[in-house]
PyMOL Python script that loads the backbone (N, CA, C, O; Angstrom):
from pymol import cmd

cmd.read_pdbstr("""\
ATOM      1  N   MET A   1     108.646  88.686  75.715  1.00  0.00           N
ATOM      2  CA  MET A   1     107.712  88.374  76.788  1.00  0.00           C
ATOM      3  C   MET A   1     108.443  87.801  77.994  1.00  0.00           C
ATOM      4  O   MET A   1     108.046  88.064  79.129  1.00  0.00           O
ATOM      5  N   ASP A   2     109.497  87.027  77.779  1.00  0.00           N
ATOM      6  CA  ASP A   2     110.239  86.432  78.888  1.00  0.00           C
ATOM      7  C   ASP A   2     110.897  87.490  79.763  1.00  0.00           C
ATOM      8  O   ASP A   2     111.088  87.268  80.959  1.00  0.00           O
ATOM      9  N   ASP A   3     111.246  88.638  79.188  1.00  0.00           N
ATOM     10  CA  ASP A   3     111.888  89.708  79.945  1.00  0.00           C
ATOM     11  C   ASP A   3     110.917  90.398  80.898  1.00  0.00           C
ATOM     12  O   ASP A   3     111.342  91.042  81.857  1.00  0.00           O
ATOM     13  N   GLN A   4     109.625  90.269  80.642  1.00  0.00           N
ATOM     14  CA  GLN A   4     108.635  90.965  81.461  1.00  0.00           C
ATOM     15  C   GLN A   4     108.392  90.278  82.798  1.00  0.00           C
ATOM     16  O   GLN A   4     108.079  90.950  83.781  1.00  0.00           O
ATOM     17  N   ALA A   5     108.527  88.965  82.858  1.00  0.00           N
ATOM     18  CA  ALA A   5     108.261  88.240  84.109  1.00  0.00           C
ATOM     19  C   ALA A   5     109.222  88.657  85.225  1.00  0.00           C
ATOM     20  O   ALA A   5     108.764  88.918  86.337  1.00  0.00           O
ATOM     21  N   PRO A   6     110.536  88.729  84.976  1.00  0.00           N
ATOM     22  CA  PRO A   6     111.419  89.176  86.057  1.00  0.00           C
ATOM     23  C   PRO A   6     111.140  90.616  86.496  1.00  0.00           C
ATOM     24  O   PRO A   6     111.228  90.932  87.682  1.00  0.00           O
ATOM     25  N   THR A   7     110.807  91.480  85.546  1.00  0.00           N
ATOM     26  CA  THR A   7     110.489  92.867  85.886  1.00  0.00           C
ATOM     27  C   THR A   7     109.223  92.925  86.733  1.00  0.00           C
ATOM     28  O   THR A   7     109.172  93.641  87.733  1.00  0.00           O
ATOM     29  N   ALA A   8     108.213  92.177  86.336  1.00  0.00           N
ATOM     30  CA  ALA A   8     106.966  92.133  87.109  1.00  0.00           C
ATOM     31  C   ALA A   8     107.230  91.581  88.507  1.00  0.00           C
ATOM     32  O   ALA A   8     106.687  92.083  89.491  1.00  0.00           O
ATOM     33  N   ALA A   9     108.063  90.549  88.589  1.00  0.00           N
ATOM     34  CA  ALA A   9     108.393  89.974  89.898  1.00  0.00           C
ATOM     35  C   ALA A   9     109.119  90.993  90.772  1.00  0.00           C
ATOM     36  O   ALA A   9     108.848  91.088  91.969  1.00  0.00           O
ATOM     37  N   ASP A  10     110.031  91.748  90.186  1.00  0.00           N
ATOM     38  CA  ASP A  10     110.759  92.771  90.944  1.00  0.00           C
ATOM     39  C   ASP A  10     109.813  93.843  91.486  1.00  0.00           C
ATOM     40  O   ASP A  10     109.913  94.237  92.648  1.00  0.00           O
ATOM     41  N   VAL A  11     108.899  94.310  90.643  1.00  0.00           N
ATOM     42  CA  VAL A  11     107.948  95.339  91.051  1.00  0.00           C
ATOM     43  C   VAL A  11     107.010  94.799  92.129  1.00  0.00           C
ATOM     44  O   VAL A  11     106.747  95.475  93.124  1.00  0.00           O
ATOM     45  N   LEU A  12     106.508  93.584  91.930  1.00  0.00           N
ATOM     46  CA  LEU A  12     105.626  92.991  92.931  1.00  0.00           C
ATOM     47  C   LEU A  12     106.342  92.779  94.261  1.00  0.00           C
ATOM     48  O   LEU A  12     105.745  92.943  95.326  1.00  0.00           O
ATOM     49  N   GLU A  13     107.612  92.417  94.199  1.00  0.00           N
ATOM     50  CA  GLU A  13     108.366  92.227  95.431  1.00  0.00           C
ATOM     51  C   GLU A  13     108.511  93.542  96.206  1.00  0.00           C
ATOM     52  O   GLU A  13     108.407  93.560  97.433  1.00  0.00           O
ATOM     53  N   LEU A  14     108.751  94.631  95.487  1.00  0.00           N
ATOM     54  CA  LEU A  14     108.833  95.934  96.145  1.00  0.00           C
ATOM     55  C   LEU A  14     107.491  96.321  96.779  1.00  0.00           C
ATOM     56  O   LEU A  14     107.452  96.822  97.902  1.00  0.00           O
ATOM     57  N   LEU A  15     106.406  96.088  96.058  1.00  0.00           N
ATOM     58  CA  LEU A  15     105.080  96.365  96.610  1.00  0.00           C
ATOM     59  C   LEU A  15     104.799  95.481  97.826  1.00  0.00           C
ATOM     60  O   LEU A  15     104.198  95.927  98.803  1.00  0.00           O
ATOM     61  N   HIS A  16     105.235  94.238  97.756  1.00  0.00           N
ATOM     62  CA  HIS A  16     105.070  93.307  98.866  1.00  0.00           C
ATOM     63  C   HIS A  16     105.832  93.793 100.101  1.00  0.00           C
ATOM     64  O   HIS A  16     105.313  93.735 101.216  1.00  0.00           O
ATOM     65  N   LEU A  17     107.046  94.266  99.903  1.00  0.00           N
ATOM     66  CA  LEU A  17     107.836  94.803 101.014  1.00  0.00           C
ATOM     67  C   LEU A  17     107.179  96.050 101.598  1.00  0.00           C
ATOM     68  O   LEU A  17     107.192  96.253 102.812  1.00  0.00           O
ATOM     69  N   ASP A  18     106.606  96.880 100.734  1.00  0.00           N
ATOM     70  CA  ASP A  18     105.872  98.061 101.213  1.00  0.00           C
ATOM     71  C   ASP A  18     104.659  97.635 102.037  1.00  0.00           C
ATOM     72  O   ASP A  18     104.361  98.239 103.068  1.00  0.00           O
ATOM     73  N   GLN A  19     103.960  96.595 101.582  1.00  0.00           N
ATOM     74  CA  GLN A  19     102.794  96.098 102.308  1.00  0.00           C
ATOM     75  C   GLN A  19     103.205  95.603 103.692  1.00  0.00           C
ATOM     76  O   GLN A  19     102.501  95.850 104.671  1.00  0.00           O
ATOM     77  N   ILE A  20     104.324  94.915 103.781  1.00  0.00           N
ATOM     78  CA  ILE A  20     104.808  94.421 105.064  1.00  0.00           C
ATOM     79  C   ILE A  20     105.140  95.589 105.993  1.00  0.00           C
ATOM     80  O   ILE A  20     104.815  95.554 107.180  1.00  0.00           O
ATOM     81  N   ALA A  21     105.783  96.615 105.455  1.00  0.00           N
ATOM     82  CA  ALA A  21     106.128  97.785 106.264  1.00  0.00           C
ATOM     83  C   ALA A  21     104.874  98.512 106.745  1.00  0.00           C
ATOM     84  O   ALA A  21     104.792  98.906 107.909  1.00  0.00           O
ATOM     85  N   LEU A  22     103.909  98.689 105.863  1.00  0.00           N
ATOM     86  CA  LEU A  22     102.662  99.354 106.256  1.00  0.00           C
ATOM     87  C   LEU A  22     101.905  98.542 107.303  1.00  0.00           C
ATOM     88  O   LEU A  22     101.296  99.101 108.215  1.00  0.00           O
ATOM     89  N   ARG A  23     101.951  97.225 107.162  1.00  0.00           N
ATOM     90  CA  ARG A  23     101.304  96.364 108.150  1.00  0.00           C
ATOM     91  C   ARG A  23     101.919  96.584 109.521  1.00  0.00           C
ATOM     92  O   ARG A  23     101.204  96.680 110.518  1.00  0.00           O
ATOM     93  N   ALA A  24     103.241  96.665 109.574  1.00  0.00           N
ATOM     94  CA  ALA A  24     103.932  96.867 110.848  1.00  0.00           C
ATOM     95  C   ALA A  24     103.548  98.208 111.468  1.00  0.00           C
ATOM     96  O   ALA A  24     103.339  98.301 112.677  1.00  0.00           O
ATOM     97  N   ILE A  25     103.459  99.236 110.644  1.00  0.00           N
ATOM     98  CA  ILE A  25     103.078 100.558 111.143  1.00  0.00           C
ATOM     99  C   ILE A  25     101.652 100.537 111.692  1.00  0.00           C
ATOM    100  O   ILE A  25     101.390 101.066 112.772  1.00  0.00           O
ATOM    101  N   VAL A  26     100.740  99.927 110.950  1.00  0.00           N
ATOM    102  CA  VAL A  26      99.344  99.862 111.383  1.00  0.00           C
ATOM    103  C   VAL A  26      99.238  99.070 112.687  1.00  0.00           C
ATOM    104  O   VAL A  26      98.467  99.433 113.575  1.00  0.00           O
ATOM    105  N   GLU A  27     100.005  97.999 112.800  1.00  0.00           N
ATOM    106  CA  GLU A  27      99.973  97.211 114.021  1.00  0.00           C
ATOM    107  C   GLU A  27     100.468  98.026 115.223  1.00  0.00           C
ATOM    108  O   GLU A  27      99.874  97.968 116.300  1.00  0.00           O
ATOM    109  N   GLU A  28     101.539  98.772 115.039  1.00  0.00           N
ATOM    110  CA  GLU A  28     102.057  99.617 116.121  1.00  0.00           C
ATOM    111  C   GLU A  28     101.018 100.659 116.543  1.00  0.00           C
ATOM    112  O   GLU A  28     100.799 100.871 117.736  1.00  0.00           O
ATOM    113  N   LEU A  29     100.390 101.296 115.583  1.00  0.00           N
ATOM    114  CA  LEU A  29      99.356 102.284 115.904  1.00  0.00           C
ATOM    115  C   LEU A  29      98.166 101.631 116.615  1.00  0.00           C
ATOM    116  O   LEU A  29      97.587 102.207 117.536  1.00  0.00           O
ATOM    117  N   SER A  30      97.822 100.444 116.180  1.00  0.00           N
ATOM    118  CA  SER A  30      96.714  99.723 116.803  1.00  0.00           C
ATOM    119  C   SER A  30      97.027  99.370 118.253  1.00  0.00           C
ATOM    120  O   SER A  30      96.154  99.456 119.117  1.00  0.00           O
ATOM    121  N   LEU A  31      98.261  98.977 118.520  1.00  0.00           N
ATOM    122  CA  LEU A  31      98.652  98.689 119.900  1.00  0.00           C
ATOM    123  C   LEU A  31      98.557  99.949 120.763  1.00  0.00           C
ATOM    124  O   LEU A  31      98.124  99.886 121.914  1.00  0.00           O
ATOM    125  N   TRP A  32      98.958 101.073 120.213  1.00  0.00           N
ATOM    126  CA  TRP A  32      98.868 102.333 120.933  1.00  0.00           C
ATOM    127  C   TRP A  32      97.406 102.679 121.229  1.00  0.00           C
ATOM    128  O   TRP A  32      97.071 103.105 122.334  1.00  0.00           O
ATOM    129  N   VAL A  33      96.539 102.489 120.224  1.00  0.00           N
ATOM    130  CA  VAL A  33      95.110 102.748 120.409  1.00  0.00           C
ATOM    131  C   VAL A  33      94.552 101.834 121.503  1.00  0.00           C
ATOM    132  O   VAL A  33      93.740 102.258 122.326  1.00  0.00           O
ATOM    133  N   SER A  34      94.992 100.594 121.500  1.00  0.00           N
ATOM    134  CA  SER A  34      94.551  99.640 122.521  1.00  0.00           C
ATOM    135  C   SER A  34      94.957 100.102 123.916  1.00  0.00           C
ATOM    136  O   SER A  34      94.161 100.023 124.851  1.00  0.00           O
ATOM    137  N   HIS A  35      96.173 100.576 124.057  1.00  0.00           N
ATOM    138  CA  HIS A  35      96.656 101.062 125.353  1.00  0.00           C
ATOM    139  C   HIS A  35      95.921 102.326 125.797  1.00  0.00           C
ATOM    140  O   HIS A  35      95.841 102.619 126.990  1.00  0.00           O
ATOM    141  N   CYS A  36      95.393 103.064 124.840  1.00  0.00           N
ATOM    142  CA  CYS A  36      94.629 104.274 125.167  1.00  0.00           C
ATOM    143  C   CYS A  36      93.189 103.950 125.553  1.00  0.00           C
ATOM    144  O   CYS A  36      92.416 104.844 125.897  1.00  0.00           O
ATOM    145  N   GLY A  37      92.832 102.667 125.494  1.00  0.00           N
ATOM    146  CA  GLY A  37      91.516 102.258 125.974  1.00  0.00           C
ATOM    147  C   GLY A  37      90.501 101.880 124.919  1.00  0.00           C
ATOM    148  O   GLY A  37      89.329 101.695 125.247  1.00  0.00           O
ATOM    149  N   SER A  38      90.898 101.759 123.682  1.00  0.00           N
ATOM    150  CA  SER A  38      89.936 101.409 122.633  1.00  0.00           C
ATOM    151  C   SER A  38      90.222 100.007 122.096  1.00  0.00           C
ATOM    152  O   SER A  38      90.736  99.845 120.989  1.00  0.00           O
ATOM    153  N   GLN A  39      89.888  99.019 122.884  1.00  0.00           N
ATOM    154  CA  GLN A  39      90.142  97.626 122.513  1.00  0.00           C
ATOM    155  C   GLN A  39      89.331  97.210 121.290  1.00  0.00           C
ATOM    156  O   GLN A  39      89.792  96.404 120.482  1.00  0.00           O
ATOM    157  N   HIS A  40      88.127  97.758 121.154  1.00  0.00           N
ATOM    158  CA  HIS A  40      87.267  97.407 120.019  1.00  0.00           C
ATOM    159  C   HIS A  40      87.944  97.764 118.684  1.00  0.00           C
ATOM    160  O   HIS A  40      87.946  96.962 117.750  1.00  0.00           O
ATOM    161  N   ILE A  41      88.503  98.940 118.609  1.00  0.00           N
ATOM    162  CA  ILE A  41      89.192  99.354 117.382  1.00  0.00           C
ATOM    163  C   ILE A  41      90.408  98.463 117.144  1.00  0.00           C
ATOM    164  O   ILE A  41      90.668  98.047 116.015  1.00  0.00           O
ATOM    165  N   HIS A  42      91.135  98.179 118.191  1.00  0.00           N
ATOM    166  CA  HIS A  42      92.305  97.298 118.079  1.00  0.00           C
ATOM    167  C   HIS A  42      91.900  95.933 117.518  1.00  0.00           C
ATOM    168  O   HIS A  42      92.568  95.399 116.633  1.00  0.00           O
ATOM    169  N   ASP A  43      90.815  95.377 118.032  1.00  0.00           N
ATOM    170  CA  ASP A  43      90.334  94.075 117.547  1.00  0.00           C
ATOM    171  C   ASP A  43      89.970  94.137 116.064  1.00  0.00           C
ATOM    172  O   ASP A  43      90.270  93.210 115.311  1.00  0.00           O
ATOM    173  N   ASN A  44      89.323  95.228 115.641  1.00  0.00           N
ATOM    174  CA  ASN A  44      88.968  95.387 114.225  1.00  0.00           C
ATOM    175  C   ASN A  44      90.217  95.460 113.348  1.00  0.00           C
ATOM    176  O   ASN A  44      90.260  94.893 112.256  1.00  0.00           O
ATOM    177  N   VAL A  45      91.222  96.161 113.841  1.00  0.00           N
ATOM    178  CA  VAL A  45      92.470  96.270 113.084  1.00  0.00           C
ATOM    179  C   VAL A  45      93.134  94.901 112.960  1.00  0.00           C
ATOM    180  O   VAL A  45      93.674  94.573 111.904  1.00  0.00           O
ATOM    181  N   LEU A  46      93.102  94.102 114.021  1.00  0.00           N
ATOM    182  CA  LEU A  46      93.710  92.767 113.965  1.00  0.00           C
ATOM    183  C   LEU A  46      93.048  91.893 112.897  1.00  0.00           C
ATOM    184  O   LEU A  46      93.721  91.101 112.237  1.00  0.00           O
ATOM    185  N   VAL A  47      91.754  92.036 112.729  1.00  0.00           N
ATOM    186  CA  VAL A  47      91.047  91.288 111.678  1.00  0.00           C
ATOM    187  C   VAL A  47      91.547  91.737 110.301  1.00  0.00           C
ATOM    188  O   VAL A  47      91.799  90.909 109.427  1.00  0.00           O
ATOM    189  N   ALA A  48      91.685  93.028 110.121  1.00  0.00           N
ATOM    190  CA  ALA A  48      92.187  93.542 108.843  1.00  0.00           C
ATOM    191  C   ALA A  48      93.631  93.098 108.601  1.00  0.00           C
ATOM    192  O   ALA A  48      94.001  92.780 107.470  1.00  0.00           O
ATOM    193  N   LEU A  49      94.439  93.076 109.649  1.00  0.00           N
ATOM    194  CA  LEU A  49      95.828  92.635 109.501  1.00  0.00           C
ATOM    195  C   LEU A  49      95.903  91.158 109.130  1.00  0.00           C
ATOM    196  O   LEU A  49      96.792  90.755 108.380  1.00  0.00           O
ATOM    197  N   ALA A  50      94.992  90.359 109.639  1.00  0.00           N
ATOM    198  CA  ALA A  50      94.962  88.947 109.269  1.00  0.00           C
ATOM    199  C   ALA A  50      94.678  88.789 107.776  1.00  0.00           C
ATOM    200  O   ALA A  50      95.244  87.913 107.123  1.00  0.00           O
ATOM    201  N   THR A  51      93.809  89.631 107.241  1.00  0.00           N
ATOM    202  CA  THR A  51      93.533  89.613 105.801  1.00  0.00           C
ATOM    203  C   THR A  51      94.784  89.989 105.017  1.00  0.00           C
ATOM    204  O   THR A  51      95.088  89.369 103.997  1.00  0.00           O
ATOM    205  N   LEU A  52      95.505  90.992 105.482  1.00  0.00           N
ATOM    206  CA  LEU A  52      96.758  91.368 104.826  1.00  0.00           C
ATOM    207  C   LEU A  52      97.752  90.206 104.833  1.00  0.00           C
ATOM    208  O   LEU A  52      98.461  89.984 103.851  1.00  0.00           O
ATOM    209  N   ASP A  53      97.801  89.472 105.932  1.00  0.00           N
ATOM    210  CA  ASP A  53      98.715  88.333 106.019  1.00  0.00           C
ATOM    211  C   ASP A  53      98.392  87.266 104.970  1.00  0.00           C
ATOM    212  O   ASP A  53      99.290  86.724 104.326  1.00  0.00           O
ATOM    213  N   VAL A  54      97.116  86.975 104.810  1.00  0.00           N
ATOM    214  CA  VAL A  54      96.696  85.974 103.819  1.00  0.00           C
ATOM    215  C   VAL A  54      97.062  86.440 102.414  1.00  0.00           C
ATOM    216  O   VAL A  54      97.577  85.665 101.608  1.00  0.00           O
ATOM    217  N   ARG A  55      96.798  87.688 102.136  1.00  0.00           N
ATOM    218  CA  ARG A  55      97.102  88.219 100.809  1.00  0.00           C
ATOM    219  C   ARG A  55      98.605  88.311 100.577  1.00  0.00           C
ATOM    220  O   ARG A  55      99.071  88.138  99.451  1.00  0.00           O
ATOM    221  N   ALA A  56      99.363  88.580 101.629  1.00  0.00           N
ATOM    222  CA  ALA A  56     100.817  88.632 101.496  1.00  0.00           C
ATOM    223  C   ALA A  56     101.371  87.265 101.101  1.00  0.00           C
ATOM    224  O   ALA A  56     102.309  87.173 100.309  1.00  0.00           O
ATOM    225  N   GLU A  57     100.789  86.213 101.654  1.00  0.00           N
ATOM    226  CA  GLU A  57     101.212  84.861 101.275  1.00  0.00           C
ATOM    227  C   GLU A  57     100.923  84.597  99.801  1.00  0.00           C
ATOM    228  O   GLU A  57     101.747  84.003  99.106  1.00  0.00           O
ATOM    229  N   ALA A  58      99.768  85.028  99.321  1.00  0.00           N
ATOM    230  CA  ALA A  58      99.410  84.834  97.913  1.00  0.00           C
ATOM    231  C   ALA A  58     100.338  85.637  97.005  1.00  0.00           C
ATOM    232  O   ALA A  58     100.751  85.152  95.951  1.00  0.00           O
ATOM    233  N   ILE A  59     100.664  86.852  97.407  1.00  0.00           N
ATOM    234  CA  ILE A  59     101.576  87.678  96.613  1.00  0.00           C
ATOM    235  C   ILE A  59     102.945  87.019  96.551  1.00  0.00           C
ATOM    236  O   ILE A  59     103.561  86.961  95.487  1.00  0.00           O
ATOM    237  N   SER A  60     103.418  86.529  97.668  1.00  0.00           N
ATOM    238  CA  SER A  60     104.712  85.867  97.730  1.00  0.00           C
ATOM    239  C   SER A  60     104.751  84.639  96.805  1.00  0.00           C
ATOM    240  O   SER A  60     105.738  84.406  96.108  1.00  0.00           O
ATOM    241  N   SER A  61     103.673  83.871  96.812  1.00  0.00           N
ATOM    242  CA  SER A  61     103.607  82.708  95.927  1.00  0.00           C
ATOM    243  C   SER A  61     103.602  83.113  94.459  1.00  0.00           C
ATOM    244  O   SER A  61     104.236  82.460  93.631  1.00  0.00           O
ATOM    245  N   GLY A  62     102.897  84.174  94.138  1.00  0.00           N
ATOM    246  CA  GLY A  62     102.886  84.668  92.763  1.00  0.00           C
ATOM    247  C   GLY A  62     104.260  85.139  92.308  1.00  0.00           C
ATOM    248  O   GLY A  62     104.654  84.909  91.165  1.00  0.00           O
ATOM    249  N   ILE A  63     104.981  85.792  93.195  1.00  0.00           N
ATOM    250  CA  ILE A  63     106.330  86.239  92.868  1.00  0.00           C
ATOM    251  C   ILE A  63     107.231  85.028  92.604  1.00  0.00           C
ATOM    252  O   ILE A  63     108.021  85.034  91.660  1.00  0.00           O
ATOM    253  N   GLU A  64     107.111  84.012  93.424  1.00  0.00           N
ATOM    254  CA  GLU A  64     107.906  82.798  93.229  1.00  0.00           C
ATOM    255  C   GLU A  64     107.609  82.160  91.874  1.00  0.00           C
ATOM    256  O   GLU A  64     108.524  81.701  91.189  1.00  0.00           O
ATOM    257  N   ARG A  65     106.325  82.128  91.482  1.00  0.00           N
ATOM    258  CA  ARG A  65     105.967  81.548  90.176  1.00  0.00           C
ATOM    259  C   ARG A  65     106.530  82.369  89.035  1.00  0.00           C
ATOM    260  O   ARG A  65     106.976  81.808  88.034  1.00  0.00           O
ATOM    261  N   LEU A  66     106.520  83.692  89.166  1.00  0.00           N
ATOM    262  CA  LEU A  66     107.087  84.536  88.120  1.00  0.00           C
ATOM    263  C   LEU A  66     108.607  84.330  87.982  1.00  0.00           C
ATOM    264  O   LEU A  66     109.157  84.410  86.883  1.00  0.00           O
ATOM    265  N   ARG A  67     109.255  84.070  89.091  1.00  0.00           N
ATOM    266  CA  ARG A  67     110.716  83.889  89.074  1.00  0.00           C
ATOM    267  C   ARG A  67     111.124  82.490  88.614  1.00  0.00           C
ATOM    268  O   ARG A  67     112.284  82.274  88.263  1.00  0.00           O
ATOM    269  N   ALA A  68     110.195  81.544  88.609  1.00  0.00           N
ATOM    270  CA  ALA A  68     110.518  80.157  88.214  1.00  0.00           C
ATOM    271  C   ALA A  68     110.739  80.020  86.730  1.00  0.00           C
ATOM    272  O   ALA A  68     111.017  78.923  86.245  1.00  0.00           O
TER     273      ALA A  68
END
""", "prot")
cmd.dss("prot")
cmd.show_as("cartoon", "prot")
cmd.util.cbc("prot")
cmd.orient("prot")
């Protein structure tokens, strides 16, 4: 069972890094949409990105606990 925690932490860390990369891509696209004149959509995306940020912090904390 002890061998599973580091493996789970490694997998979660990779997923976390993917989430960060996807967040960056979505933010870039949202900025482009904003420049094209759709501020409402941009604002909605920013709300969703804030949720991703909160969840990213929780994932990071979980990874730290698994590695402890």
